[in-house]
LOKOLKOL-605456 format. One record per atom (N, C-alpha, C, O): x negated, y, z negated; atom name; residue in one letter; residue number from 0; chain. Coordinates in nm, 2 decimals. Layout:
BEGIN
<atom <X,Y,Z>,'CA','A',NUM,'A'>
...
***
This chain:
BEGIN
<atom <-0.49,-0.09,0.68>,'N','E',0,'A'>
<atom <-0.56,0.03,0.70>,'CA','E',0,'A'>
<atom <-0.66,0.05,0.59>,'C','E',0,'A'>
<atom <-0.63,0.03,0.48>,'O','E',0,'A'>
<atom <-0.79,0.07,0.62>,'N','I',1,'A'>
<atom <-0.90,0.09,0.53>,'CA','I',1,'A'>
<atom <-0.97,0.21,0.56>,'C','I',1,'A'>
<atom <-1.09,0.20,0.53>,'O','I',1,'A'>
<atom <-0.92,0.31,0.62>,'N','Q',2,'A'>
<atom <-0.98,0.42,0.65>,'CA','Q',2,'A'>
<atom <-1.01,0.50,0.54>,'C','Q',2,'A'>
<atom <-0.95,0.49,0.43>,'O','Q',2,'A'>
<atom <-1.12,0.60,0.56>,'N','L',3,'A'>
<atom <-1.17,0.70,0.46>,'CA','L',3,'A'>
<atom <-1.22,0.64,0.35>,'C','L',3,'A'>
<atom <-1.18,0.69,0.24>,'O','L',3,'A'>
<atom <-1.30,0.53,0.35>,'N','N',4,'A'>
<atom <-1.37,0.47,0.24>,'CA','N',4,'A'>
<atom <-1.52,0.47,0.27>,'C','N',4,'A'>
<atom <-1.55,0.53,0.37>,'O','N',4,'A'>
<atom <-1.60,0.40,0.20>,'N','S',5,'A'>
<atom <-1.73,0.39,0.24>,'CA','S',5,'A'>
<atom <-1.77,0.26,0.26>,'C','S',5,'A'>
<atom <-1.89,0.22,0.24>,'O','S',5,'A'>
<atom <-1.67,0.18,0.31>,'N','F',6,'A'>
<atom <-1.72,0.04,0.35>,'CA','F',6,'A'>
<atom <-1.82,0.03,0.45>,'C','F',6,'A'>
<atom <-1.82,0.11,0.54>,'O','F',6,'A'>
<atom <-1.92,-0.06,0.43>,'N','N',7,'A'>
<atom <-2.04,-0.08,0.51>,'CA','N',7,'A'>
<atom <-2.06,-0.22,0.56>,'C','N',7,'A'>
<atom <-1.99,-0.31,0.52>,'O','N',7,'A'>
<atom <-2.16,-0.23,0.63>,'N','G',8,'A'>
<atom <-2.19,-0.37,0.70>,'CA','G',8,'A'>
<atom <-2.12,-0.38,0.83>,'C','G',8,'A'>
<atom <-2.07,-0.28,0.90>,'O','G',8,'A'>
<atom <-2.13,-0.51,0.87>,'N','T',9,'A'>
<atom <-2.07,-0.54,1.00>,'CA','T',9,'A'>
<atom <-1.93,-0.58,0.99>,'C','T',9,'A'>
<atom <-1.89,-0.63,0.88>,'O','T',9,'A'>
<atom <-1.84,-0.56,1.09>,'N','L',10,'A'>
<atom <-1.70,-0.61,1.09>,'CA','L',10,'A'>
<atom <-1.71,-0.76,1.11>,'C','L',10,'A'>
<atom <-1.78,-0.81,1.20>,'O','L',10,'A'>
<atom <-1.63,-0.84,1.02>,'N','P',11,'A'>
<atom <-1.64,-0.99,1.04>,'CA','P',11,'A'>
<atom <-1.57,-1.03,1.16>,'C','P',11,'A'>
<atom <-1.47,-0.98,1.20>,'O','P',11,'A'>
<atom <-1.63,-1.13,1.23>,'N','T',12,'A'>
<atom <-1.56,-1.18,1.34>,'CA','T',12,'A'>
<atom <-1.43,-1.25,1.32>,'C','T',12,'A'>
<atom <-1.34,-1.25,1.41>,'O','T',12,'A'>
<atom <-1.41,-1.29,1.20>,'N','I',13,'A'>
<atom <-1.28,-1.37,1.17>,'CA','I',13,'A'>
<atom <-1.16,-1.28,1.19>,'C','I',13,'A'>
<atom <-1.05,-1.32,1.18>,'O','I',13,'A'>
<atom <-1.19,-1.13,1.21>,'N','I',14,'A'>
<atom <-1.07,-1.05,1.24>,'CA','I',14,'A'>
<atom <-0.99,-1.09,1.36>,'C','I',14,'A'>
<atom <-0.87,-1.07,1.38>,'O','I',14,'A'>
<atom <-1.07,-1.15,1.45>,'N','G',15,'A'>
<atom <-1.00,-1.20,1.58>,'CA','G',15,'A'>
<atom <-0.90,-1.30,1.54>,'C','G',15,'A'>
<atom <-0.81,-1.32,1.63>,'O','G',15,'A'>
<atom <-0.90,-1.37,1.43>,'N','N',16,'A'>
<atom <-0.81,-1.47,1.39>,'CA','N',16,'A'>
<atom <-0.67,-1.42,1.35>,'C','N',16,'A'>
<atom <-0.58,-1.50,1.34>,'O','N',16,'A'>
<atom <-0.66,-1.29,1.31>,'N','M',17,'A'>
<atom <-0.55,-1.23,1.25>,'CA','M',17,'A'>
<atom <-0.44,-1.19,1.35>,'C','M',17,'A'>
<atom <-0.40,-1.07,1.37>,'O','M',17,'A'>
<atom <-0.38,-1.29,1.40>,'N','S',18,'A'>
<atom <-0.30,-1.28,1.52>,'CA','S',18,'A'>
<atom <-0.17,-1.20,1.51>,'C','S',18,'A'>
<atom <-0.11,-1.16,1.61>,'O','S',18,'A'>
<atom <-0.13,-1.18,1.38>,'N','S',19,'A'>
<atom <-0.03,-1.09,1.36>,'CA','S',19,'A'>
<atom <-0.06,-0.94,1.32>,'C','S',19,'A'>
<atom <0.03,-0.87,1.28>,'O','S',19,'A'>
<atom <-0.17,-0.90,1.34>,'N','L',20,'A'>
<atom <-0.22,-0.77,1.32>,'CA','L',20,'A'>
<atom <-0.17,-0.67,1.42>,'C','L',20,'A'>
<atom <-0.20,-0.68,1.54>,'O','L',20,'A'>
<atom <-0.11,-0.57,1.37>,'N','V',21,'A'>
<atom <-0.04,-0.47,1.45>,'CA','V',21,'A'>
<atom <-0.13,-0.33,1.45>,'C','V',21,'A'>
<atom <-0.15,-0.27,1.55>,'O','V',21,'A'>
<atom <-0.18,-0.30,1.32>,'N','V',22,'A'>
<atom <-0.26,-0.18,1.30>,'CA','V',22,'A'>
<atom <-0.40,-0.22,1.25>,'C','V',22,'A'>
<atom <-0.41,-0.30,1.16>,'O','V',22,'A'>
<atom <-0.50,-0.18,1.32>,'N','F',23,'A'>
<atom <-0.63,-0.19,1.26>,'CA','F',23,'A'>
<atom <-0.70,-0.05,1.26>,'C','F',23,'A'>
<atom <-0.74,0.01,1.37>,'O','F',23,'A'>
<atom <-0.71,0.00,1.15>,'N','D',24,'A'>
<atom <-0.76,0.15,1.14>,'CA','D',24,'A'>
<atom <-0.88,0.12,1.03>,'C','D',24,'A'>
<atom <-0.86,0.09,0.91>,'O','D',24,'A'>
<atom <-1.00,0.15,1.08>,'N','V',25,'A'>
<atom <-1.13,0.15,0.99>,'CA','V',25,'A'>
<atom <-1.20,0.28,1.01>,'C','V',25,'A'>
<atom <-1.32,0.29,0.98>,'O','V',25,'A'>
<atom <-1.14,0.37,1.06>,'N','R',26,'A'>
<atom <-1.21,0.50,1.08>,'CA','R',26,'A'>
<atom <-1.27,0.56,0.95>,'C','R',26,'A'>
<atom <-1.24,0.54,0.83>,'O','R',26,'A'>
<atom <-1.37,0.64,0.99>,'N','D',27,'A'>
<atom <-1.44,0.71,0.86>,'CA','D',27,'A'>
<atom <-1.50,0.62,0.75>,'C','D',27,'A'>
<atom <-1.48,0.64,0.63>,'O','D',27,'A'>
<atom <-1.56,0.52,0.80>,'N','N',28,'A'>
<atom <-1.64,0.43,0.71>,'CA','N',28,'A'>
<atom <-1.78,0.43,0.74>,'C','N',28,'A'>
<atom <-1.82,0.53,0.81>,'O','N',28,'A'>
<atom <-1.86,0.34,0.71>,'N','L',29,'A'>
<atom <-2.00,0.33,0.74>,'CA','L',29,'A'>
<atom <-2.02,0.19,0.81>,'C','L',29,'A'>
<atom <-2.13,0.13,0.79>,'O','L',29,'A'>
<atom <-1.93,0.14,0.87>,'N','F',30,'A'>
<atom <-1.96,0.01,0.96>,'CA','F',30,'A'>
<atom <-2.08,0.02,1.06>,'C','F',30,'A'>
<atom <-2.11,0.12,1.13>,'O','F',30,'A'>
<atom <-2.14,-0.09,1.08>,'N','T',31,'A'>
<atom <-2.25,-0.09,1.16>,'CA','T',31,'A'>
<atom <-2.24,-0.20,1.27>,'C','T',31,'A'>
<atom <-2.14,-0.26,1.27>,'O','T',31,'A'>
<atom <-2.33,-0.24,1.34>,'N','G',32,'A'>
<atom <-2.31,-0.35,1.43>,'CA','G',32,'A'>
<atom <-2.25,-0.30,1.56>,'C','G',32,'A'>
<atom <-2.28,-0.20,1.61>,'O','G',32,'A'>
<atom <-2.17,-0.40,1.61>,'N','V',33,'A'>
<atom <-2.10,-0.39,1.74>,'CA','V',33,'A'>
<atom <-1.95,-0.37,1.72>,'C','V',33,'A'>
<atom <-1.90,-0.40,1.61>,'O','V',33,'A'>
<atom <-1.89,-0.32,1.82>,'N','I',34,'A'>
<atom <-1.75,-0.32,1.83>,'CA','I',34,'A'>
<atom <-1.70,-0.46,1.88>,'C','I',34,'A'>
<atom <-1.73,-0.50,1.99>,'O','I',34,'A'>
<atom <-1.64,-0.53,1.79>,'N','L',35,'A'>
<atom <-1.62,-0.67,1.82>,'CA','L',35,'A'>
<atom <-1.54,-0.70,1.94>,'C','L',35,'A'>
<atom <-1.43,-0.64,1.95>,'O','L',35,'A'>
<atom <-1.58,-0.79,2.04>,'N','S',36,'A'>
<atom <-1.51,-0.85,2.14>,'CA','S',36,'A'>
<atom <-1.38,-0.92,2.09>,'C','S',36,'A'>
<atom <-1.27,-0.91,2.15>,'O','S',36,'A'>
<atom <-1.40,-0.99,1.97>,'N','E',37,'A'>
<atom <-1.28,-1.07,1.92>,'CA','E',37,'A'>
<atom <-1.16,-0.97,1.88>,'C','E',37,'A'>
<atom <-1.06,-1.03,1.86>,'O','E',37,'A'>
<atom <-1.17,-0.85,1.87>,'N','L',38,'A'>
<atom <-1.04,-0.76,1.87>,'CA','L',38,'A'>
<atom <-0.95,-0.78,1.98>,'C','L',38,'A'>
<atom <-0.83,-0.76,1.97>,'O','L',38,'A'>
<atom <-1.01,-0.83,2.11>,'N','G',39,'A'>
<atom <-0.94,-0.86,2.22>,'CA','G',39,'A'>
<atom <-0.83,-0.97,2.21>,'C','G',39,'A'>
<atom <-0.73,-0.98,2.29>,'O','G',39,'A'>
<atom <-0.85,-1.04,2.10>,'N','S',40,'A'>
<atom <-0.75,-1.15,2.09>,'CA','S',40,'A'>
<atom <-0.63,-1.12,2.02>,'C','S',40,'A'>
<atom <-0.53,-1.19,2.01>,'O','S',40,'A'>
<atom <-0.63,-1.00,1.96>,'N','L',41,'A'>
<atom <-0.52,-0.95,1.88>,'CA','L',41,'A'>
<atom <-0.40,-0.90,1.97>,'C','L',41,'A'>
<atom <-0.37,-0.78,1.99>,'O','L',41,'A'>
<atom <-0.33,-1.00,2.02>,'N','R',42,'A'>
<atom <-0.23,-0.95,2.12>,'CA','R',42,'A'>
<atom <-0.10,-0.88,2.08>,'C','R',42,'A'>
<atom <-0.02,-0.84,2.16>,'O','R',42,'A'>
<atom <-0.09,-0.87,1.94>,'N','K',43,'A'>
<atom <0.02,-0.77,1.90>,'CA','K',43,'A'>
<atom <-0.03,-0.65,1.85>,'C','K',43,'A'>
<atom <0.05,-0.57,1.81>,'O','K',43,'A'>
<atom <-0.16,-0.61,1.86>,'N','L',44,'A'>
<atom <-0.22,-0.49,1.82>,'CA','L',44,'A'>
<atom <-0.17,-0.38,1.90>,'C','L',44,'A'>
<atom <-0.18,-0.38,2.02>,'O','L',44,'A'>
<atom <-0.10,-0.27,1.82>,'N','K',45,'A'>
<atom <-0.05,-0.15,1.88>,'CA','K',45,'A'>
<atom <-0.15,-0.04,1.84>,'C','K',45,'A'>
<atom <-0.15,0.06,1.92>,'O','K',45,'A'>
<atom <-0.22,-0.03,1.74>,'N','Y',46,'A'>
<atom <-0.31,0.09,1.70>,'CA','Y',46,'A'>
<atom <-0.43,0.04,1.66>,'C','Y',46,'A'>
<atom <-0.44,-0.05,1.57>,'O','Y',46,'A'>
<atom <-0.54,0.09,1.72>,'N','L',47,'A'>
<atom <-0.68,0.07,1.70>,'CA','L',47,'A'>
<atom <-0.75,0.19,1.68>,'C','L',47,'A'>
<atom <-0.76,0.27,1.77>,'O','L',47,'A'>
<atom <-0.81,0.21,1.56>,'N','S',48,'A'>
<atom <-0.89,0.33,1.54>,'CA','S',48,'A'>
<atom <-1.03,0.28,1.48>,'C','S',48,'A'>
<atom <-1.02,0.23,1.37>,'O','S',48,'A'>
<atom <-1.14,0.30,1.54>,'N','L',49,'A'>
<atom <-1.27,0.27,1.49>,'CA','L',49,'A'>
<atom <-1.36,0.39,1.47>,'C','L',49,'A'>
<atom <-1.48,0.38,1.46>,'O','L',49,'A'>
<atom <-1.30,0.51,1.48>,'N','S',50,'A'>
<atom <-1.38,0.64,1.48>,'CA','S',50,'A'>
<atom <-1.47,0.66,1.35>,'C','S',50,'A'>
<atom <-1.44,0.61,1.24>,'O','S',50,'A'>
<atom <-1.58,0.74,1.39>,'N','R',51,'A'>
<atom <-1.67,0.77,1.29>,'CA','R',51,'A'>
<atom <-1.72,0.67,1.20>,'C','R',51,'A'>
<atom <-1.71,0.68,1.08>,'O','R',51,'A'>
<atom <-1.79,0.57,1.27>,'N','N',52,'A'>
<atom <-1.85,0.47,1.20>,'CA','N',52,'A'>
<atom <-1.99,0.48,1.26>,'C','N',52,'A'>
<atom <-2.02,0.57,1.33>,'O','N',52,'A'>
<atom <-2.08,0.38,1.23>,'N','H',53,'A'>
<atom <-2.21,0.38,1.29>,'CA','H',53,'A'>
<atom <-2.24,0.25,1.38>,'C','H',53,'A'>
<atom <-2.34,0.18,1.36>,'O','H',53,'A'>
<atom <-2.15,0.23,1.47>,'N','F',54,'A'>
<atom <-2.17,0.12,1.57>,'CA','F',54,'A'>
<atom <-2.28,0.14,1.66>,'C','F',54,'A'>
<atom <-2.32,0.26,1.68>,'O','F',54,'A'>
<atom <-2.35,0.04,1.70>,'N','H',55,'A'>
<atom <-2.46,0.04,1.79>,'CA','H',55,'A'>
<atom <-2.40,0.09,1.93>,'C','H',55,'A'>
<atom <-2.29,0.05,1.97>,'O','H',55,'A'>
<atom <-2.47,0.18,2.00>,'N','P',56,'A'>
<atom <-2.43,0.22,2.13>,'CA','P',56,'A'>
<atom <-2.41,0.11,2.22>,'C','P',56,'A'>
<atom <-2.49,0.02,2.23>,'O','P',56,'A'>
<atom <-2.29,0.11,2.28>,'N','M',57,'A'>
<atom <-2.24,-0.01,2.38>,'CA','M',57,'A'>
<atom <-2.12,0.04,2.46>,'C','M',57,'A'>
<atom <-2.05,0.14,2.42>,'O','M',57,'A'>
<atom <-2.10,-0.03,2.57>,'N','P',58,'A'>
<atom <-1.98,-0.01,2.65>,'CA','P',58,'A'>
<atom <-1.85,-0.06,2.57>,'C','P',58,'A'>
<atom <-1.88,-0.14,2.48>,'O','P',58,'A'>
<atom <-1.73,-0.02,2.59>,'N','I',59,'A'>
<atom <-1.62,-0.07,2.54>,'CA','I',59,'A'>
<atom <-1.61,-0.22,2.58>,'C','I',59,'A'>
<atom <-1.62,-0.26,2.70>,'O','I',59,'A'>
<atom <-1.60,-0.30,2.48>,'N','P',60,'A'>
<atom <-1.59,-0.46,2.51>,'CA','P',60,'A'>
<atom <-1.48,-0.48,2.61>,'C','P',60,'A'>
<atom <-1.37,-0.42,2.58>,'O','P',60,'A'>
<atom <-1.49,-0.54,2.72>,'N','T',61,'A'>
<atom <-1.39,-0.57,2.83>,'CA','T',61,'A'>
<atom <-1.27,-0.65,2.77>,'C','T',61,'A'>
<atom <-1.16,-0.63,2.81>,'O','T',61,'A'>
<atom <-1.30,-0.72,2.66>,'N','E',62,'A'>
<atom <-1.19,-0.80,2.60>,'CA','E',62,'A'>
<atom <-1.07,-0.70,2.55>,'C','E',62,'A'>
<atom <-0.95,-0.73,2.53>,'O','E',62,'A'>
<atom <-1.11,-0.57,2.52>,'N','L',63,'A'>
<atom <-1.01,-0.48,2.47>,'CA','L',63,'A'>
<atom <-0.91,-0.44,2.58>,'C','L',63,'A'>
<atom <-0.80,-0.40,2.55>,'O','L',63,'A'>
<atom <-0.95,-0.46,2.69>,'N','F',64,'A'>
<atom <-0.85,-0.42,2.81>,'CA','F',64,'A'>
<atom <-0.74,-0.52,2.81>,'C','F',64,'A'>
<atom <-0.63,-0.48,2.87>,'O','F',64,'A'>
<atom <-0.75,-0.64,2.74>,'N','Q',65,'A'>
<atom <-0.64,-0.73,2.74>,'CA','Q',65,'A'>
<atom <-0.53,-0.71,2.64>,'C','Q',65,'A'>
<atom <-0.43,-0.78,2.64>,'O','Q',65,'A'>
<atom <-0.55,-0.60,2.56>,'N','L',66,'A'>
<atom <-0.46,-0.57,2.47>,'CA','L',66,'A'>
<atom <-0.34,-0.49,2.52>,'C','L',66,'A'>
<atom <-0.33,-0.37,2.49>,'O','L',66,'A'>
<atom <-0.24,-0.55,2.59>,'N','T',67,'A'>
<atom <-0.14,-0.49,2.66>,'CA','T',67,'A'>
<atom <-0.04,-0.43,2.57>,'C','T',67,'A'>
<atom <0.03,-0.34,2.62>,'O','T',67,'A'>
<atom <-0.03,-0.45,2.43>,'N','S',68,'A'>
<atom <0.06,-0.39,2.35>,'CA','S',68,'A'>
<atom <-0.01,-0.27,2.27>,'C','S',68,'A'>
<atom <0.06,-0.21,2.19>,'O','S',68,'A'>
<atom <-0.13,-0.24,2.31>,'N','L',69,'A'>
<atom <-0.20,-0.13,2.25>,'CA','L',69,'A'>
<atom <-0.15,0.00,2.30>,'C','L',69,'A'>
<atom <-0.15,0.03,2.42>,'O','L',69,'A'>
<atom <-0.10,0.09,2.21>,'N','N',70,'A'>
<atom <-0.04,0.22,2.24>,'CA','N',70,'A'>
<atom <-0.14,0.33,2.19>,'C','N',70,'A'>
<atom <-0.14,0.44,2.25>,'O','N',70,'A'>
<atom <-0.23,0.29,2.10>,'N','Y',71,'A'>
<atom <-0.32,0.41,2.05>,'CA','Y',71,'A'>
<atom <-0.46,0.34,2.03>,'C','Y',71,'A'>
<atom <-0.47,0.24,1.95>,'O','Y',71,'A'>
<atom <-0.56,0.39,2.09>,'N','F',72,'A'>
<atom <-0.70,0.37,2.08>,'CA','F',72,'A'>
<atom <-0.78,0.48,2.06>,'C','F',72,'A'>
<atom <-0.78,0.57,2.14>,'O','F',72,'A'>
<atom <-0.85,0.49,1.94>,'N','H',73,'A'>
<atom <-0.92,0.62,1.90>,'CA','H',73,'A'>
<atom <-1.07,0.56,1.86>,'C','H',73,'A'>
<atom <-1.09,0.48,1.78>,'O','H',73,'A'>
<atom <-1.16,0.62,1.92>,'N','C',74,'A'>
<atom <-1.29,0.58,1.91>,'CA','C',74,'A'>
<atom <-1.40,0.71,1.91>,'C','C',74,'A'>
<atom <-1.50,0.72,1.98>,'O','C',74,'A'>
<atom <-1.36,0.81,1.84>,'N','K',75,'A'>
<atom <-1.43,0.93,1.85>,'CA','K',75,'A'>
<atom <-1.56,0.91,1.76>,'C','K',75,'A'>
<atom <-1.56,0.85,1.66>,'O','K',75,'A'>
<atom <-1.68,0.95,1.82>,'N','E',76,'A'>
<atom <-1.80,0.92,1.76>,'CA','E',76,'A'>
<atom <-1.83,0.78,1.73>,'C','E',76,'A'>
<atom <-1.87,0.74,1.62>,'O','E',76,'A'>
<atom <-1.81,0.70,1.83>,'N','C',77,'A'>
<atom <-1.83,0.55,1.82>,'CA','C',77,'A'>
<atom <-1.97,0.52,1.90>,'C','C',77,'A'>
<atom <-2.01,0.40,1.91>,'O','C',77,'A'>
<atom <-2.02,0.60,1.95>,'N','A',78,'A'>
<atom <-2.15,0.58,2.03>,'CA','A',78,'A'>
<atom <-2.12,0.49,2.16>,'C','A',78,'A'>
<atom <-2.20,0.40,2.20>,'O','A',78,'A'>
<atom <-2.01,0.51,2.21>,'N','L',79,'A'>
<atom <-1.97,0.43,2.35>,'CA','L',79,'A'>
<atom <-2.05,0.48,2.46>,'C','L',79,'A'>
<atom <-2.07,0.60,2.48>,'O','L',79,'A'>
<atom <-2.10,0.39,2.54>,'N','T',80,'A'>
<atom <-2.18,0.42,2.65>,'CA','T',80,'A'>
<atom <-2.11,0.38,2.79>,'C','T',80,'A'>
<atom <-2.00,0.32,2.78>,'O','T',80,'A'>
<atom <-2.16,0.41,2.90>,'N','G',81,'A'>
<atom <-2.11,0.36,3.02>,'CA','G',81,'A'>
<atom <-2.00,0.44,3.07>,'C','G',81,'A'>
<atom <-1.94,0.41,3.18>,'O','G',81,'A'>
***
């Protein structure tokens, strides 16, 4: 969890290699770029919060629909479209 910081830049695609990750919480930062499709390879992920960053407007990556263990997805003010 790295929420409530002032981290900025884009999220690194290598996050998709963190196969044991269960919680990914980066809300309330200054991240830019896109919501990574690589997050869809995190099969054990149960909690995903991307809220209140500065992502480019885009639809939810379809790869995230493969996260069958996901119990919580929060993306308030994420500039989602579609």
